[in-house]
C-alpha positions as CSV (number, residue, x, y, z in Angstrom):
1,M,20.9,0.3,36.0
2,R,21.3,-2.5,33.3
3,T,19.0,-0.5,30.9
4,R,21.2,2.6,31.3
5,Y,24.4,0.5,30.7
6,L,22.8,-1.0,27.6
7,A,21.8,2.4,26.3
8,S,25.3,3.8,26.9
9,F,26.8,0.9,25.1
10,L,24.5,1.4,22.0
11,V,25.4,5.1,22.0
12,L,29.1,4.1,22.1
13,V,28.7,1.7,19.2
14,I,26.9,4.2,17.1
15,T,29.4,6.9,17.8
16,V,32.3,4.6,16.9
17,L,30.6,3.6,13.6
18,V,29.9,7.3,12.7
19,I,33.5,8.3,13.5
20,S,34.9,5.3,11.6
21,A,32.7,6.1,8.6
22,H,34.1,9.7,8.6
23,P,37.6,9.4,10.1
24,G,38.8,12.8,8.9
25,H,36.7,15.9,8.7
26,A,37.5,19.6,8.4
27,T,35.8,22.7,9.6
28,T,35.4,24.2,6.1
29,F,35.7,22.9,2.5
30,I,36.7,24.8,-0.6
31,S,35.5,24.0,-4.1
32,S,35.8,25.9,-7.4
33,V,34.5,25.9,-11.0
34,H,36.6,27.6,-13.6
35,D,37.9,27.8,-17.1
36,E,40.9,29.7,-18.5
37,R,39.1,33.1,-18.2
38,L,37.1,32.9,-15.0
39,T,37.3,31.1,-11.6
40,V,34.5,30.9,-9.0
41,T,35.5,29.6,-5.6
42,L,33.1,28.5,-2.8
43,T,34.1,28.2,0.9
44,Y,31.5,26.4,3.0
45,P,31.2,24.5,6.3
46,A,31.5,20.7,6.4
47,E,28.4,20.2,8.5
48,V,25.3,22.1,9.5
49,K,23.1,21.4,12.5
50,R,19.3,21.7,12.2
51,G,17.9,24.8,13.7
52,T,21.0,26.9,12.7
53,C,22.1,29.2,9.8
54,F,25.2,28.9,7.7
55,Q,27.2,31.1,5.3
56,V,29.0,30.3,2.0
57,R,31.8,32.7,0.8
58,L,31.8,33.1,-3.0
59,E,34.8,34.6,-4.7
60,A,34.9,35.3,-8.5
61,F,38.3,36.1,-10.2
62,A,38.6,37.1,-13.9
63,H,41.8,36.0,-15.6
64,S,41.2,38.2,-18.6
65,P,38.9,41.2,-19.4
66,L,35.2,40.2,-19.5
67,S,31.9,41.8,-20.3
68,R,28.4,41.2,-19.3
69,L,29.3,38.7,-16.6
70,N,26.4,37.1,-14.7
71,V,26.9,34.8,-11.7
72,T,23.9,33.0,-10.0
73,V,24.0,30.8,-6.9
74,R,21.3,28.4,-5.7
75,L,21.4,26.6,-2.4
76,E,19.2,23.5,-1.8
77,L,18.7,20.9,0.9
78,R,18.2,17.5,-0.5
79,S,16.8,14.6,1.6
80,G,16.1,11.5,-0.5
81,A,13.8,12.6,-3.3
82,S,12.7,15.8,-1.5
83,V,14.4,19.2,-2.4
84,F,14.0,22.3,-0.1
85,P,15.3,25.6,-1.6
86,L,17.3,27.7,0.8
87,Y,18.8,30.5,-1.3
88,S,18.6,31.5,-5.0
89,A,19.7,34.9,-6.3
90,P,22.2,36.5,-8.8
91,V,25.5,37.4,-7.1
92,V,27.0,39.3,-10.1
93,S,24.8,40.9,-12.7
94,M,26.0,42.5,-16.0
95,W,29.6,43.1,-14.8
96,S,32.2,44.3,-17.2
97,G,35.9,45.0,-16.4
98,P,39.5,44.0,-16.7
99,S,41.1,40.9,-15.1
100,G,41.1,40.7,-11.3
101,T,38.8,40.1,-8.4
102,V,35.1,40.4,-9.5
103,T,33.4,39.8,-6.1
104,N,34.0,38.4,-2.7
105,T,30.7,38.0,-0.9
106,L,28.8,35.9,1.6
107,V,25.5,34.0,0.9
108,G,23.7,31.6,3.1
109,G,20.5,30.2,4.4
110,C,18.9,28.8,7.6
111,I,17.8,25.2,8.3
112,T,14.9,25.0,10.7
113,T,14.1,22.1,13.0
114,S,11.2,21.2,10.6
115,H,13.7,20.4,7.8
116,P,14.9,16.8,7.5
117,T,18.5,15.7,7.7
118,G,20.3,15.5,4.3
119,V,22.9,17.3,2.2
120,V,23.2,21.0,1.3
121,V,23.8,21.3,-2.5
122,A,25.1,24.4,-4.3
123,K,24.4,25.1,-8.0
124,V,26.6,27.8,-9.6
125,Y,25.7,29.3,-13.1
126,F,27.8,32.0,-14.8
127,E,27.8,33.4,-18.3
128,Y,30.0,36.1,-19.9
129,I,31.3,37.5,-23.2
130,H,35.0,37.4,-24.1
131,S,36.3,38.7,-27.4
132,G,32.8,38.8,-28.8
133,N,32.1,35.2,-27.9
134,E,29.5,34.1,-25.3
135,F,30.4,31.4,-22.8
136,N,28.2,29.5,-20.3
137,L,29.4,27.3,-17.5
138,S,27.6,25.7,-14.5
139,N,28.5,23.2,-11.8
140,L,26.8,21.3,-8.9
141,F,28.5,21.1,-5.5
142,Q,27.6,18.7,-2.7
143,M,28.5,20.8,0.3
144,S,27.5,20.3,3.9
145,F,25.9,17.4,5.7
146,V,22.8,18.4,7.8
147,R,22.7,16.5,11.1
148,D,21.0,16.6,14.5
149,Q,24.4,16.3,16.2
150,T,27.8,17.6,15.2
151,Y,31.1,15.7,15.4
152,E,32.0,17.6,18.6
153,E,28.8,16.4,20.3
154,L,29.4,12.9,19.1
155,A,33.0,13.0,20.5
156,T,31.6,14.2,23.8
157,L,29.1,11.3,23.8
158,Y,32.0,8.9,22.9
159,G,34.1,10.2,25.9
160,S,31.2,9.7,28.3
161,A,30.5,6.2,26.9
162,S,34.2,5.3,27.3
163,S,34.2,6.3,31.0
164,E,31.0,4.4,31.6
165,I,32.5,1.3,30.0
166,G,35.5,1.7,32.3
167,N,33.3,1.8,35.3
168,L,31.4,-1.3,34.1
169,R,34.7,-3.1,33.6
170,S,35.8,-2.2,37.2
171,A,32.5,-3.5,38.6
172,L,32.8,-6.7,36.6
173,N,36.4,-7.3,37.8
174,E,35.3,-6.7,41.4
175,A,32.4,-9.2,41.0
176,L,34.8,-11.8,39.6
177,R,37.2,-11.3,42.5
178,T,34.2,-11.7,44.9
179,I,33.1,-14.9,43.2
180,G,36.7,-16.3,43.4
181,S,36.9,-15.7,47.1
182,L,33.5,-17.3,47.7
183,T,34.6,-20.3,45.7
184,E,37.7,-20.7,47.8
185,E,35.7,-20.4,51.0
186,V,33.3,-23.1,49.7
187,R,36.2,-25.4,49.0
188,R,37.6,-24.8,52.5
189,L,34.3,-25.5,54.1
190,R,33.9,-28.6,52.1
191,S,37.3,-29.9,53.3
192,E,36.4,-29.0,56.9
193,V,33.1,-30.9,56.6
194,E,35.0,-34.0,55.2
195,R,37.4,-33.8,58.1
196,Q,34.6,-33.6,60.6
197,R,32.8,-36.5,59.0
198,S,36.0,-38.6,59.3
199,E,36.3,-37.7,63.0
200,I,32.6,-38.6,63.6
201,L,33.2,-42.0,61.9
202,A,36.2,-42.5,64.1
203,L,34.2,-41.6,67.2
204,Q,31.5,-44.0,66.1
205,R,34.0,-46.8,65.7
206,E,35.4,-45.9,69.1
207,R,32.0,-45.9,70.7
208,S,31.3,-49.4,69.2
209,E,34.6,-50.6,70.7
210,L,33.7,-49.1,74.1
211,E,30.3,-50.7,74.0
212,N,32.0,-54.1,73.3
213,R,34.3,-53.5,76.1
214,L,31.3,-52.5,78.3
215,N,29.6,-55.8,77.6
216,A,32.8,-57.6,78.4
217,L,33.2,-55.6,81.6
218,N,29.6,-56.3,82.7
219,A,30.5,-60.0,83.1
220,L,33.5,-58.9,85.2
221,Y,31.4,-56.1,87.0
222,A,32.1,-57.3,90.4
223,Q,35.8,-57.6,89.8
224,L,36.3,-54.5,87.8
225,R,33.9,-52.0,89.5
226,R,36.6,-49.5,90.0
227,D,37.5,-49.8,86.3
228,Y,33.9,-49.4,85.4
229,D,33.6,-46.1,87.3
230,T,36.6,-44.8,85.4
231,L,35.2,-45.9,82.1
232,Q,31.8,-44.5,83.0
233,S,33.4,-41.1,83.5
234,N,35.3,-41.4,80.2
235,Y,32.1,-42.3,78.5
236,E,30.3,-39.3,79.8
237,R,33.1,-37.1,78.7
238,L,33.0,-38.6,75.2
239,V,29.2,-38.0,75.1
240,R,29.7,-34.3,75.9
241,E,32.4,-34.0,73.3
242,H,30.1,-35.8,70.8
243,A,27.4,-33.3,71.6
244,S,29.8,-30.4,71.1
245,L,30.9,-31.9,67.8
246,Q,27.3,-32.2,66.7
247,T,26.7,-28.6,67.5
248,V,29.8,-27.6,65.5
249,E,28.6,-29.8,62.6
250,L,25.1,-28.1,62.7
251,N,26.7,-24.7,62.6
252,L,28.9,-25.7,59.6
253,R,25.9,-27.2,57.8
254,R,23.9,-24.0,58.2
255,S,26.9,-22.0,56.9
256,Y,27.2,-24.4,53.9
257,E,23.4,-24.1,53.2
258,G,23.7,-20.2,53.2
259,L,26.6,-20.4,50.7
260,V,24.6,-22.9,48.5
261,R,21.7,-20.4,48.5
262,A,23.9,-17.5,47.5
263,H,25.4,-19.7,44.8
264,E,21.9,-20.6,43.5
265,Q,20.9,-16.9,43.5
266,L,23.9,-16.1,41.4
267,L,23.0,-18.9,39.0
268,E,19.4,-17.6,38.8
269,E,20.6,-14.1,38.0
270,F,22.8,-15.5,35.3
271,A,20.0,-17.6,33.8
272,R,17.6,-14.6,33.9
273,L,20.2,-12.4,32.0
274,K,20.6,-15.2,29.5
275,E,16.8,-15.5,29.0
276,E,16.6,-11.7,28.4
277,M,19.3,-12.0,25.8
278,A,17.4,-14.9,24.1
279,T,14.2,-12.9,24.2
280,L,15.8,-9.9,22.5
281,K,17.2,-12.2,19.8
282,A,13.8,-13.8,19.3
283,L,12.2,-10.4,19.1
284,H,14.7,-9.4,16.4
285,E,14.0,-12.5,14.4
286,D,10.2,-12.0,14.8
287,L,10.5,-8.4,13.6
288,K,12.6,-9.5,10.6
289,S,10.1,-12.2,9.6
290,R,7.2,-9.7,9.9
291,H,9.1,-7.3,7.7
292,N,9.6,-10.0,5.1
293,A,5.9,-11.0,5.3
294,L,4.8,-7.4,4.9
295,S,7.1,-7.0,1.9
296,V,5.6,-10.2,0.3
297,A,2.0,-9.0,1.1
298,H,2.7,-5.6,-0.4
299,D,4.0,-7.1,-3.7
300,E,1.0,-9.4,-3.8
301,S,-1.4,-6.5,-3.2
302,V,0.3,-4.5,-6.0
303,R,-0.1,-7.5,-8.4
304,T,-3.8,-8.0,-7.3
305,V,-4.6,-4.3,-7.8
306,G,-3.1,-4.5,-11.3
307,T,-5.2,-7.6,-12.1
308,L,-8.4,-6.0,-10.8
309,R,-7.7,-2.8,-12.7
310,G,-7.3,-4.8,-15.9
311,A,-10.5,-6.8,-15.2
312,L,-12.4,-3.5,-14.6
313,E,-11.2,-2.0,-17.8
314,E,-12.2,-5.2,-19.7
315,R,-15.6,-5.2,-18.0
316,G,-16.1,-1.6,-19.0
317,R,-15.3,-2.4,-22.6
318,Q,-17.8,-5.3,-22.5
319,I,-20.5,-3.0,-21.0
320,E,-19.9,-0.4,-23.8
321,V,-20.3,-3.2,-26.4
322,L,-23.5,-4.5,-24.7
323,N,-24.9,-0.9,-24.6
324,A,-24.2,-0.4,-28.3
325,M,-25.9,-3.7,-29.0
326,L,-28.9,-2.7,-26.9
327,D,-29.2,0.6,-28.7
328,N,-29.1,-1.2,-32.0
329,A,-31.8,-3.6,-30.8
330,L,-34.0,-0.8,-29.6
331,R,-33.7,1.0,-32.9
332,E,-34.5,-2.2,-34.8
333,R,-37.5,-2.8,-32.5
334,T,-38.9,0.7,-33.1
335,I,-38.4,0.4,-36.9
336,F,-40.1,-3.0,-36.9
337,S,-43.0,-1.8,-34.8
338,N,-43.6,1.1,-37.2
339,V,-43.5,-1.2,-40.2
340,V,-45.9,-3.7,-38.6
341,I,-48.4,-0.9,-37.6
342,G,-48.3,0.6,-41.1
343,Q,-48.8,-2.8,-42.8
344,A,-51.7,-3.6,-40.4
345,L,-53.4,-0.3,-41.2
346,G,-52.9,-0.8,-45.0
347,L,-54.2,-4.4,-44.9
348,G,-57.3,-3.4,-42.9
349,G,-58.3,-0.7,-45.5
350,L,-57.7,-3.1,-48.5
351,G,-59.9,-5.8,-46.9
352,A,-62.7,-3.4,-46.2
353,L,-62.8,-2.1,-49.8
354,Y,-62.6,-5.6,-51.2
355,L,-65.6,-6.8,-49.2
356,L,-67.6,-3.7,-50.2
357,E,-66.9,-4.3,-53.8
358,R,-67.9,-7.9,-53.7
359,R,-71.2,-7.2,-52.0
360,R,-72.0,-4.4,-54.5
361,S,-71.2,-6.7,-57.4
362,R,-73.4,-9.5,-56.0
363,R,-76.3,-7.1,-55.5
364,S,-76.0,-5.6,-59.0
365,P,-78.8,-7.3,-61.1
366,G,-77.3,-6.6,-64.6
367,S,-74.0,-8.4,-64.0
368,T,-73.4,-11.7,-65.7
369,P,-71.8,-14.7,-64.0
370,R,-68.6,-13.9,-65.9
371,E,-68.6,-10.4,-64.5
372,R,-69.3,-11.7,-61.0
373,Q,-66.4,-14.1,-61.3
374,N,-64.2,-11.2,-62.4
375,H,-65.5,-9.2,-59.4
376,D,-65.0,-12.1,-57.0
377,S,-61.4,-12.7,-58.1
378,P,-59.0,-10.3,-56.3
379,P,-57.4,-7.7,-58.6
380,S,-53.7,-7.5,-59.0
381,S,-53.6,-3.9,-57.9
382,T,-55.8,-1.0,-56.8
383,E,-58.3,-0.3,-59.6
384,R,-61.2,2.0,-60.2
385,T,-64.6,0.6,-61.1
386,N,-67.5,2.3,-62.8
387,G,-66.6,5.9,-62.4
388,D,-64.9,8.5,-60.3
389,D,-64.3,7.7,-56.6
390,E,-65.4,11.2,-55.7
391,N,-69.0,10.4,-56.9
392,G,-69.2,7.3,-54.6
393,S,-67.8,4.6,-56.9
394,A,-65.7,1.8,-55.1
395,L,-62.1,1.1,-55.4
396,V,-60.8,-2.5,-55.4
397,Q,-57.9,-3.4,-53.0
398,R,-56.0,-6.6,-52.6
399,V,-55.8,-8.2,-49.2
400,I,-52.1,-8.7,-48.5
401,S,-50.3,-10.9,-45.9
402,G,-51.7,-10.6,-42.4
403,R,-55.2,-9.8,-43.9
404,R,-54.3,-6.2,-44.3
405,I,-55.7,-3.6,-46.7
406,T,-54.7,0.0,-47.5
407,I,-57.2,3.0,-47.5
408,P,-56.7,4.7,-50.8
409,K,-55.4,8.2,-50.7
410,P,-58.5,10.0,-52.2
411,I,-60.8,8.3,-49.7
412,A,-58.5,9.0,-46.8
413,E,-58.3,12.7,-47.8
414,R,-62.1,12.9,-48.0
415,L,-62.5,11.3,-44.6
416,G,-59.8,13.4,-43.1
417,V,-57.9,10.3,-42.0
418,R,-54.2,10.9,-41.4
419,V,-51.4,8.6,-40.3
420,G,-51.7,7.8,-36.6
421,D,-55.5,8.5,-36.4
422,L,-57.9,6.0,-34.9
423,V,-60.7,4.5,-37.0
424,E,-63.8,2.5,-36.0
425,V,-64.3,-0.7,-38.1
426,L,-67.9,-2.1,-38.2
427,M,-69.5,-5.1,-39.8
428,A,-73.3,-4.8,-40.8
429,D,-75.3,-6.6,-43.5
430,G,-72.2,-8.1,-45.1
431,Y,-70.5,-4.6,-45.4
432,L,-67.3,-3.5,-43.7
433,S,-67.4,0.2,-42.7
434,V,-64.5,2.4,-41.6
435,K,-65.4,5.5,-39.5
436,P,-62.7,7.9,-38.3
437,L,-62.7,8.7,-34.6
438,T,-61.9,12.1,-33.2
439,R,-59.2,12.1,-30.4
440,P,-56.7,14.6,-29.0
441,A,-53.6,15.2,-31.0
442,D,-51.4,14.1,-28.0
443,D,-53.0,10.6,-28.1
444,R,-52.3,10.0,-31.8
445,L,-49.9,7.2,-32.7
446,P,-46.5,8.1,-34.2
447,P,-46.8,8.8,-37.9
448,E,-46.3,5.7,-40.2
449,P,-43.4,6.1,-42.6
450,A,-44.2,6.2,-46.3
451,E,-43.6,3.2,-48.4
452,P,-40.2,4.3,-49.8
453,S,-39.1,5.1,-46.3
454,R,-40.3,1.7,-45.0
455,R,-38.4,0.0,-47.8
456,S,-35.2,2.0,-47.0
457,S,-35.7,1.2,-43.2
458,S,-36.2,-2.5,-44.0
459,T,-33.1,-2.5,-46.3
460,Q,-31.1,-0.7,-43.7
461,L,-32.3,-3.1,-40.9
462,S,-31.3,-6.1,-43.0
463,R,-27.9,-4.6,-43.7
464,Q,-27.4,-3.9,-40.0
465,D,-28.4,-7.5,-39.2
466,Q,-25.8,-8.7,-41.7
467,A,-23.2,-6.3,-40.4
468,Q,-23.4,-7.1,-36.7
469,P,-24.9,-9.9,-34.6
470,R,-28.1,-9.4,-32.7
471,S,-28.0,-8.9,-29.0
472,P,-29.4,-11.7,-26.9
473,A,-33.1,-11.4,-26.1
């Protein structure tokens, strides 16, 4: 019962607020867009209920002769940021004629229960030619309100809520009258109890006096036996009256206790209603604090997402820089490995030729110590000695850094040694021999770049080292 009364009261309050927010409303509205040559008038309903259809009357009146008149109407349902098209079509197309009524037609649309509540908006566009000049005009109308309940339904709810409030007020007044009568009865009973108490005290005092008199009469028992009998009868009567008075007092006490219990029940009911009201208030405050906490958490989450997104973008840029540095380091390593392999192969060939030349010169019997000294000293460059290399004469090579020598091109061509081939180096009787080994072409090392290319690669590597820092090892 109380829940139904509370729901009726909330409906009443909402109805009063809605009606106070829109004190005056009409069944239909009329709006127009015009200039001095043409007037377009719209007649539309003030409100539309979801699940129904509506119609808009469009009247166009020309104040002067026009040609090539086009009028287009678009109806939309707007709810917040959402837009739902309801009707869009030309009403007048390529009309020409004198002044007067151009059209008087009905357009409309239907709003289903799946559409949200909002406002129906009309857009009117028209263009025409007058005296050789082209004119364009458009306007936007905010027409009907889309609701789940109309004003008539709200008025009915308001009437039922008013009658329910009247019934509640009658019940409240009846309860107040009942409480007043109970209060008066309690007061009367209290006064009666006080009177009975005073009578009991008076009887108690009288009993004490009679007991004193009885003690006095006991001494005079023999003389006053007749008086004693009379007093004894009076005493028994008083005892009976006292017993009857105690019974009356007990009944009054029981009635008083019943009234006290009823009063306590009323107080408990009032306290329970007060606790329910406090609980509803606490629930409202808790929901409000939770809403505020959720708003703060949402703002903090948005800021955290922005910070993490910036950190991810910065980490992506760092990874790109590290990848570029790693590619440069790999290219430098490949170039350096090729240069080292080429230099090692060159130094090995030079050393072998130099040792062969020294052993040959030492075994030559016709050479003088001066010539041997010349042979023992390393030449400044590759030189031919005693004839053509094709006839078996030796070539002198200088051993460069890393104990490396270079196989001369004529000897390499005769041996069929190419860049990347494997050779066998042997030491026997003081001679160093180089023998090419046959191996599959797939197992050959990558070709060694020529000397100019090695110089250009070294120059390019040094420029890259100067241009950008090395990546950490």
